[in-house]
PDB file with one MODEL, atoms N, CA, C and O in Angstrom:
MODEL        1
ATOM      1  N   MET A   1      86.664 130.525 113.091  1.00  0.00           N
ATOM      2  CA  MET A   1      87.693 131.130 112.382  1.00  0.00           C
ATOM      3  C   MET A   1      86.835 131.756 111.151  1.00  0.00           C
ATOM      4  O   MET A   1      85.895 131.030 110.825  1.00  0.00           O
ATOM      5  N   GLN A   2      86.961 132.895 110.440  1.00  0.00           N
ATOM      6  CA  GLN A   2      86.610 133.426 109.465  1.00  0.00           C
ATOM      7  C   GLN A   2      87.538 133.765 108.309  1.00  0.00           C
ATOM      8  O   GLN A   2      88.537 134.474 108.434  1.00  0.00           O
ATOM      9  N   TRP A   3      87.086 133.139 107.039  1.00  0.00           N
ATOM     10  CA  TRP A   3      88.189 133.586 106.245  1.00  0.00           C
ATOM     11  C   TRP A   3      87.864 134.382 105.151  1.00  0.00           C
ATOM     12  O   TRP A   3      86.774 134.121 104.641  1.00  0.00           O
ATOM     13  N   ASN A   4      88.559 135.346 104.615  1.00  0.00           N
ATOM     14  CA  ASN A   4      87.834 136.105 103.558  1.00  0.00           C
ATOM     15  C   ASN A   4      88.053 135.726 102.216  1.00  0.00           C
ATOM     16  O   ASN A   4      87.541 136.488 101.396  1.00  0.00           O
ATOM     17  N   SER A   5      88.738 134.653 101.718  1.00  0.00           N
ATOM     18  CA  SER A   5      89.080 134.249 100.510  1.00  0.00           C
ATOM     19  C   SER A   5      89.429 132.575 100.692  1.00  0.00           C
ATOM     20  O   SER A   5      89.827 131.933 101.663  1.00  0.00           O
ATOM     21  N   VAL A   6      89.096 132.194  99.329  1.00  0.00           N
ATOM     22  CA  VAL A   6      89.401 130.338  99.224  1.00  0.00           C
ATOM     23  C   VAL A   6      90.886 130.258  99.431  1.00  0.00           C
ATOM     24  O   VAL A   6      91.378 129.183  99.777  1.00  0.00           O
ATOM     25  N   GLY A   7      91.497 131.125  99.279  1.00  0.00           N
ATOM     26  CA  GLY A   7      93.254 131.040  99.379  1.00  0.00           C
ATOM     27  C   GLY A   7      93.325 131.221 100.921  1.00  0.00           C
ATOM     28  O   GLY A   7      94.323 130.706 101.424  1.00  0.00           O
ATOM     29  N   GLU A   8      92.504 131.824 101.744  1.00  0.00           N
ATOM     30  CA  GLU A   8      92.931 132.017 103.059  1.00  0.00           C
ATOM     31  C   GLU A   8      92.219 130.534 103.641  1.00  0.00           C
ATOM     32  O   GLU A   8      92.736 129.880 104.546  1.00  0.00           O
ATOM     33  N   PHE A   9      91.242 130.236 103.107  1.00  0.00           N
ATOM     34  CA  PHE A   9      90.770 129.058 103.692  1.00  0.00           C
ATOM     35  C   PHE A   9      91.493 127.865 103.391  1.00  0.00           C
ATOM     36  O   PHE A   9      91.315 126.983 104.231  1.00  0.00           O
ATOM     37  N   PHE A  10      92.221 127.580 102.490  1.00  0.00           N
ATOM     38  CA  PHE A  10      93.091 126.605 101.863  1.00  0.00           C
ATOM     39  C   PHE A  10      94.520 126.617 103.155  1.00  0.00           C
ATOM     40  O   PHE A  10      94.920 125.622 103.758  1.00  0.00           O
ATOM     41  N   ALA A  11      95.034 127.980 103.290  1.00  0.00           N
ATOM     42  CA  ALA A  11      96.118 128.370 103.888  1.00  0.00           C
ATOM     43  C   ALA A  11      95.991 127.624 105.472  1.00  0.00           C
ATOM     44  O   ALA A  11      96.906 127.173 106.162  1.00  0.00           O
ATOM     45  N   MET A  12      94.546 127.676 105.758  1.00  0.00           N
ATOM     46  CA  MET A  12      94.089 127.212 107.415  1.00  0.00           C
ATOM     47  C   MET A  12      95.203 128.233 108.233  1.00  0.00           C
ATOM     48  O   MET A  12      95.941 127.741 109.087  1.00  0.00           O
ATOM     49  N   GLY A  13      95.248 129.338 107.981  1.00  0.00           N
ATOM     50  CA  GLY A  13      95.974 130.375 109.030  1.00  0.00           C
ATOM     51  C   GLY A  13      97.286 129.701 109.272  1.00  0.00           C
ATOM     52  O   GLY A  13      97.765 129.443 110.376  1.00  0.00           O
ATOM     53  N   GLY A  14      97.703 129.498 108.333  1.00  0.00           N
ATOM     54  CA  GLY A  14      99.332 129.027 108.692  1.00  0.00           C
ATOM     55  C   GLY A  14      99.887 127.591 108.959  1.00  0.00           C
ATOM     56  O   GLY A  14     101.011 127.100 109.063  1.00  0.00           O
ATOM     57  N   TYR A  15      98.381 127.055 109.035  1.00  0.00           N
ATOM     58  CA  TYR A  15      98.530 125.124 109.116  1.00  0.00           C
ATOM     59  C   TYR A  15      98.038 124.404 108.349  1.00  0.00           C
ATOM     60  O   TYR A  15      97.438 123.389 108.704  1.00  0.00           O
ATOM     61  N   ALA A  16      98.169 124.736 107.218  1.00  0.00           N
ATOM     62  CA  ALA A  16      97.633 124.141 106.020  1.00  0.00           C
ATOM     63  C   ALA A  16      98.524 122.803 105.917  1.00  0.00           C
ATOM     64  O   ALA A  16      97.958 121.710 105.898  1.00  0.00           O
ATOM     65  N   LEU A  17     100.018 122.913 105.845  1.00  0.00           N
ATOM     66  CA  LEU A  17     100.630 121.504 105.651  1.00  0.00           C
ATOM     67  C   LEU A  17     100.024 120.483 106.631  1.00  0.00           C
ATOM     68  O   LEU A  17      99.659 119.372 106.247  1.00  0.00           O
ATOM     69  N   TYR A  18      99.915 120.947 108.079  1.00  0.00           N
ATOM     70  CA  TYR A  18      99.548 119.828 109.104  1.00  0.00           C
ATOM     71  C   TYR A  18      97.903 119.843 108.923  1.00  0.00           C
ATOM     72  O   TYR A  18      97.350 118.783 109.217  1.00  0.00           O
ATOM     73  N   VAL A  19      97.278 120.651 108.588  1.00  0.00           N
ATOM     74  CA  VAL A  19      95.573 120.079 108.359  1.00  0.00           C
ATOM     75  C   VAL A  19      95.561 119.197 106.944  1.00  0.00           C
ATOM     76  O   VAL A  19      95.106 118.058 106.844  1.00  0.00           O
ATOM     77  N   TRP A  20      96.115 119.917 105.957  1.00  0.00           N
ATOM     78  CA  TRP A  20      95.934 119.076 105.006  1.00  0.00           C
ATOM     79  C   TRP A  20      96.463 117.656 104.582  1.00  0.00           C
ATOM     80  O   TRP A  20      95.928 116.751 103.942  1.00  0.00           O
ATOM     81  N   GLY A  21      97.497 117.761 105.068  1.00  0.00           N
ATOM     82  CA  GLY A  21      98.674 116.468 105.580  1.00  0.00           C
ATOM     83  C   GLY A  21      97.866 115.192 106.059  1.00  0.00           C
ATOM     84  O   GLY A  21      97.819 114.035 105.643  1.00  0.00           O
ATOM     85  N   SER A  22      97.226 115.890 107.139  1.00  0.00           N
ATOM     86  CA  SER A  22      96.335 114.580 108.129  1.00  0.00           C
ATOM     87  C   SER A  22      95.235 114.475 107.148  1.00  0.00           C
ATOM     88  O   SER A  22      95.270 113.389 106.569  1.00  0.00           O
ATOM     89  N   PHE A  23      94.222 115.285 106.752  1.00  0.00           N
ATOM     90  CA  PHE A  23      93.382 114.742 105.979  1.00  0.00           C
ATOM     91  C   PHE A  23      93.795 113.652 104.671  1.00  0.00           C
ATOM     92  O   PHE A  23      93.163 112.654 104.324  1.00  0.00           O
ATOM     93  N   GLY A  24      94.892 114.125 104.163  1.00  0.00           N
ATOM     94  CA  GLY A  24      95.690 113.223 103.028  1.00  0.00           C
ATOM     95  C   GLY A  24      95.915 112.090 103.650  1.00  0.00           C
ATOM     96  O   GLY A  24      95.512 111.050 103.130  1.00  0.00           O
ATOM     97  N   ALA A  25      96.593 112.062 104.866  1.00  0.00           N
ATOM     98  CA  ALA A  25      97.111 110.346 105.309  1.00  0.00           C
ATOM     99  C   ALA A  25      95.774 109.580 105.772  1.00  0.00           C
ATOM    100  O   ALA A  25      95.607 108.411 105.424  1.00  0.00           O
ATOM    101  N   CYS A  26      94.924 110.182 106.477  1.00  0.00           N
ATOM    102  CA  CYS A  26      93.510 109.637 106.662  1.00  0.00           C
ATOM    103  C   CYS A  26      92.771 109.135 105.674  1.00  0.00           C
ATOM    104  O   CYS A  26      92.010 108.184 105.858  1.00  0.00           O
ATOM    105  N   ALA A  27      92.949 109.830 104.326  1.00  0.00           N
ATOM    106  CA  ALA A  27      91.943 109.464 103.238  1.00  0.00           C
ATOM    107  C   ALA A  27      92.807 108.220 102.499  1.00  0.00           C
ATOM    108  O   ALA A  27      92.243 107.243 102.005  1.00  0.00           O
ATOM    109  N   ILE A  28      94.212 108.407 102.504  1.00  0.00           N
ATOM    110  CA  ILE A  28      94.882 107.185 101.889  1.00  0.00           C
ATOM    111  C   ILE A  28      94.407 105.688 102.938  1.00  0.00           C
ATOM    112  O   ILE A  28      93.908 104.700 102.400  1.00  0.00           O
ATOM    113  N   LEU A  29      94.601 105.737 104.086  1.00  0.00           N
ATOM    114  CA  LEU A  29      94.432 104.916 105.033  1.00  0.00           C
ATOM    115  C   LEU A  29      93.279 104.476 104.841  1.00  0.00           C
ATOM    116  O   LEU A  29      93.333 103.247 104.863  1.00  0.00           O
ATOM    117  N   LEU A  30      92.055 104.910 104.627  1.00  0.00           N
ATOM    118  CA  LEU A  30      90.868 104.829 104.535  1.00  0.00           C
ATOM    119  C   LEU A  30      90.425 104.112 103.254  1.00  0.00           C
ATOM    120  O   LEU A  30      89.501 103.311 103.117  1.00  0.00           O
ATOM    121  N   ILE A  31      91.079 104.465 102.572  1.00  0.00           N
ATOM    122  CA  ILE A  31      91.156 104.025 100.855  1.00  0.00           C
ATOM    123  C   ILE A  31      92.153 102.356 100.814  1.00  0.00           C
ATOM    124  O   ILE A  31      91.995 101.335 100.145  1.00  0.00           O
ATOM    125  N   ALA A  32      92.837 102.621 101.528  1.00  0.00           N
ATOM    126  CA  ALA A  32      94.225 101.434 101.461  1.00  0.00           C
ATOM    127  C   ALA A  32      93.362  99.985 102.296  1.00  0.00           C
ATOM    128  O   ALA A  32      93.522  98.797 102.016  1.00  0.00           O
ATOM    129  N   GLU A  33      92.514 100.529 103.282  1.00  0.00           N
ATOM    130  CA  GLU A  33      92.521  99.329 104.452  1.00  0.00           C
ATOM    131  C   GLU A  33      91.452  98.244 103.838  1.00  0.00           C
ATOM    132  O   GLU A  33      91.363  97.203 104.490  1.00  0.00           O
ATOM    133  N   PRO A  34      90.903  98.317 103.054  1.00  0.00           N
ATOM    134  CA  PRO A  34      89.619  97.615 102.733  1.00  0.00           C
ATOM    135  C   PRO A  34      90.313  96.425 101.692  1.00  0.00           C
ATOM    136  O   PRO A  34      90.056  95.222 101.643  1.00  0.00           O
ATOM    137  N   PHE A  35      91.324  97.260 100.853  1.00  0.00           N
ATOM    138  CA  PHE A  35      92.335  96.382  99.866  1.00  0.00           C
ATOM    139  C   PHE A  35      93.169  95.164 100.886  1.00  0.00           C
ATOM    140  O   PHE A  35      93.130  93.937 100.807  1.00  0.00           O
ATOM    141  N   LEU A  36      93.841  95.976 101.750  1.00  0.00           N
ATOM    142  CA  LEU A  36      94.639  95.172 102.672  1.00  0.00           C
ATOM    143  C   LEU A  36      94.134  93.929 103.424  1.00  0.00           C
ATOM    144  O   LEU A  36      94.639  92.816 103.568  1.00  0.00           O
ATOM    145  N   ALA A  37      92.942  94.483 103.872  1.00  0.00           N
ATOM    146  CA  ALA A  37      92.049  93.508 104.713  1.00  0.00           C
ATOM    147  C   ALA A  37      91.648  92.169 103.922  1.00  0.00           C
ATOM    148  O   ALA A  37      91.616  91.050 104.435  1.00  0.00           O
ATOM    149  N   LYS A  38      91.313  92.508 102.436  1.00  0.00           N
ATOM    150  CA  LYS A  38      91.057  91.426 101.602  1.00  0.00           C
ATOM    151  C   LYS A  38      92.159  90.798 101.424  1.00  0.00           C
ATOM    152  O   LYS A  38      91.994  89.585 101.557  1.00  0.00           O
ATOM    153  N   ARG A  39      93.377  91.141 101.141  1.00  0.00           N
ATOM    154  CA  ARG A  39      94.743  90.425 100.917  1.00  0.00           C
ATOM    155  C   ARG A  39      94.874  89.737 102.012  1.00  0.00           C
ATOM    156  O   ARG A  39      95.150  88.548 101.852  1.00  0.00           O
ATOM    157  N   ARG A  40      94.728  90.232 103.392  1.00  0.00           N
ATOM    158  CA  ARG A  40      95.067  89.324 104.706  1.00  0.00           C
ATOM    159  C   ARG A  40      94.040  88.105 104.480  1.00  0.00           C
ATOM    160  O   ARG A  40      94.401  86.939 104.640  1.00  0.00           O
ATOM    161  N   LEU A  41      92.740  88.457 104.098  1.00  0.00           N
ATOM    162  CA  LEU A  41      91.951  87.211 104.381  1.00  0.00           C
ATOM    163  C   LEU A  41      92.096  86.477 103.530  1.00  0.00           C
ATOM    164  O   LEU A  41      91.825  85.330 103.886  1.00  0.00           O
ATOM    165  N   LYS A  42      92.574  86.608 101.971  1.00  0.00           N
ATOM    166  CA  LYS A  42      92.964  85.527 101.010  1.00  0.00           C
ATOM    167  C   LYS A  42      94.058  84.703 101.548  1.00  0.00           C
ATOM    168  O   LYS A  42      94.133  83.493 101.337  1.00  0.00           O
ATOM    169  N   GLN A  43      95.071  85.504 102.381  1.00  0.00           N
ATOM    170  CA  GLN A  43      96.532  84.830 102.777  1.00  0.00           C
ATOM    171  C   GLN A  43      95.689  83.578 103.813  1.00  0.00           C
ATOM    172  O   GLN A  43      95.828  82.369 103.633  1.00  0.00           O
ATOM    173  N   ILE A  44      95.044  84.036 104.612  1.00  0.00           N
ATOM    174  CA  ILE A  44      94.736  83.031 105.768  1.00  0.00           C
ATOM    175  C   ILE A  44      93.862  82.026 105.286  1.00  0.00           C
ATOM    176  O   ILE A  44      93.933  80.905 105.790  1.00  0.00           O
ATOM    177  N   ARG A  45      92.944  82.292 104.267  1.00  0.00           N
ATOM    178  CA  ARG A  45      92.122  81.529 103.630  1.00  0.00           C
ATOM    179  C   ARG A  45      93.067  80.271 102.905  1.00  0.00           C
ATOM    180  O   ARG A  45      92.801  79.085 103.095  1.00  0.00           O
ATOM    181  N   GLN A  46      94.161  80.717 102.084  1.00  0.00           N
ATOM    182  CA  GLN A  46      95.259  79.804 101.755  1.00  0.00           C
ATOM    183  C   GLN A  46      95.950  79.013 102.849  1.00  0.00           C
ATOM    184  O   GLN A  46      96.105  77.802 102.688  1.00  0.00           O
ATOM    185  N   SER A  47      96.350  79.578 103.883  1.00  0.00           N
ATOM    186  CA  SER A  47      96.899  78.982 104.874  1.00  0.00           C
ATOM    187  C   SER A  47      96.037  77.863 105.479  1.00  0.00           C
ATOM    188  O   SER A  47      96.614  76.807 105.739  1.00  0.00           O
ATOM    189  N   LEU A  48      94.741  77.968 105.728  1.00  0.00           N
ATOM    190  CA  LEU A  48      93.948  77.158 106.066  1.00  0.00           C
ATOM    191  C   LEU A  48      93.978  75.998 105.496  1.00  0.00           C
ATOM    192  O   LEU A  48      94.247  74.939 106.063  1.00  0.00           O
ATOM    193  N   ILE A  49      93.602  76.202 103.919  1.00  0.00           N
ATOM    194  CA  ILE A  49      93.643  75.109 103.063  1.00  0.00           C
ATOM    195  C   ILE A  49      94.845  74.018 103.014  1.00  0.00           C
ATOM    196  O   ILE A  49      94.840  72.787 102.983  1.00  0.00           O
ATOM    197  N   ARG A  50      95.969  75.079 103.022  1.00  0.00           N
ATOM    198  CA  ARG A  50      97.365  74.251 102.909  1.00  0.00           C
ATOM    199  C   ARG A  50      97.397  73.147 104.292  1.00  0.00           C
ATOM    200  O   ARG A  50      97.735  71.964 104.301  1.00  0.00           O
ATOM    201  N   GLU A  51      96.924  73.997 105.404  1.00  0.00           N
ATOM    202  CA  GLU A  51      97.036  73.225 106.832  1.00  0.00           C
ATOM    203  C   GLU A  51      96.123  72.008 106.814  1.00  0.00           C
ATOM    204  O   GLU A  51      96.450  71.006 107.450  1.00  0.00           O
ATOM    205  N   ARG A  52      94.984  72.051 106.108  1.00  0.00           N
ATOM    206  CA  ARG A  52      94.115  71.189 106.098  1.00  0.00           C
ATOM    207  C   ARG A  52      94.388  69.950 105.248  1.00  0.00           C
ATOM    208  O   ARG A  52      94.222  68.818 105.702  1.00  0.00           O
ATOM    209  N   LEU A  53      94.868  70.224 103.836  1.00  0.00           N
ATOM    210  CA  LEU A  53      95.396  69.271 102.966  1.00  0.00           C
ATOM    211  C   LEU A  53      97.000  68.542 103.659  1.00  0.00           C
ATOM    212  O   LEU A  53      97.412  67.436 103.309  1.00  0.00           O
ATOM    213  N   ALA A  54      97.637  69.341 104.560  1.00  0.00           N
ATOM    214  CA  ALA A  54      98.910  68.691 105.235  1.00  0.00           C
ATOM    215  C   ALA A  54      97.913  67.597 106.069  1.00  0.00           C
ATOM    216  O   ALA A  54      97.926  66.414 105.729  1.00  0.00           O
ATOM    217  N   ASP A  55      97.066  68.052 107.159  1.00  0.00           N
ATOM    218  CA  ASP A  55      96.724  67.322 108.334  1.00  0.00           C
ATOM    219  C   ASP A  55      95.868  65.697 107.248  1.00  0.00           C
ATOM    220  O   ASP A  55      96.050  64.553 107.664  1.00  0.00           O
ATOM    221  N   GLU A  56      95.156  65.918 106.151  1.00  0.00           N
ATOM    222  CA  GLU A  56      94.710  64.802 105.477  1.00  0.00           C
ATOM    223  C   GLU A  56      95.829  64.009 105.008  1.00  0.00           C
ATOM    224  O   GLU A  56      95.770  62.785 105.123  1.00  0.00           O
ATOM    225  N   LEU A  57      96.673  64.475 104.580  1.00  0.00           N
ATOM    226  CA  LEU A  57      98.154  63.480 103.964  1.00  0.00           C
ATOM    227  C   LEU A  57      98.591  63.132 105.195  1.00  0.00           C
ATOM    228  O   LEU A  57      98.386  61.933 105.381  1.00  0.00           O
ATOM    229  N   GLU A  58      99.020  63.577 105.962  1.00  0.00           N
ATOM    230  CA  GLU A  58      99.411  63.105 107.542  1.00  0.00           C
ATOM    231  C   GLU A  58      98.625  62.027 107.919  1.00  0.00           C
ATOM    232  O   GLU A  58      99.074  60.965 108.352  1.00  0.00           O
ATOM    233  N   SER A  59      97.279  62.334 107.733  1.00  0.00           N
ATOM    234  CA  SER A  59      96.399  61.143 107.949  1.00  0.00           C
ATOM    235  C   SER A  59      96.368  59.871 107.320  1.00  0.00           C
ATOM    236  O   SER A  59      96.409  58.811 107.944  1.00  0.00           O
ATOM    237  N   GLN A  60      96.289  59.985 105.965  1.00  0.00           N
ATOM    238  CA  GLN A  60      96.243  58.831 105.099  1.00  0.00           C
ATOM    239  C   GLN A  60      97.744  58.351 105.276  1.00  0.00           C
ATOM    240  O   GLN A  60      97.750  57.146 105.029  1.00  0.00           O
ATOM    241  N   GLN A  61      98.828  58.721 105.552  1.00  0.00           N
ATOM    242  CA  GLN A  61      99.922  58.091 105.534  1.00  0.00           C
ATOM    243  C   GLN A  61     100.072  57.380 106.943  1.00  0.00           C
ATOM    244  O   GLN A  61     100.693  56.332 107.122  1.00  0.00           O
ATOM    245  N   ARG A  62      99.398  58.122 107.932  1.00  0.00           N
ATOM    246  CA  ARG A  62      99.363  56.819 109.349  1.00  0.00           C
ATOM    247  C   ARG A  62      98.670  55.824 108.709  1.00  0.00           C
ATOM    248  O   ARG A  62      99.347  54.800 108.608  1.00  0.00           O
ATOM    249  N   THR A  63      97.569  55.746 108.239  1.00  0.00           N
ATOM    250  CA  THR A  63      96.560  54.443 108.050  1.00  0.00           C
ATOM    251  C   THR A  63      97.287  53.176 106.897  1.00  0.00           C
ATOM    252  O   THR A  63      96.965  51.998 106.736  1.00  0.00           O
ATOM    253  N   GLN A  64      98.168  53.854 106.355  1.00  0.00           N
ATOM    254  CA  GLN A  64      99.070  52.846 105.408  1.00  0.00           C
ATOM    255  C   GLN A  64      99.939  52.105 106.029  1.00  0.00           C
ATOM    256  O   GLN A  64     100.652  51.327 105.395  1.00  0.00           O
TER     257      GLN A  64
ENDMDL
END
């Protein structure tokens, strides 16, 4: 495809909303993914710590 101006390039032959919307959605997801993964990892670690503490407490109660 050949464009004669920058405006025609950004119009993408009438498909600009689809093309640029797709690029935008992809960019947002690529930016958000590391933050969401980091938050989920933190939640998993906290859950494992709580589980370990609960097991230790239960073990102590059984020995008493």
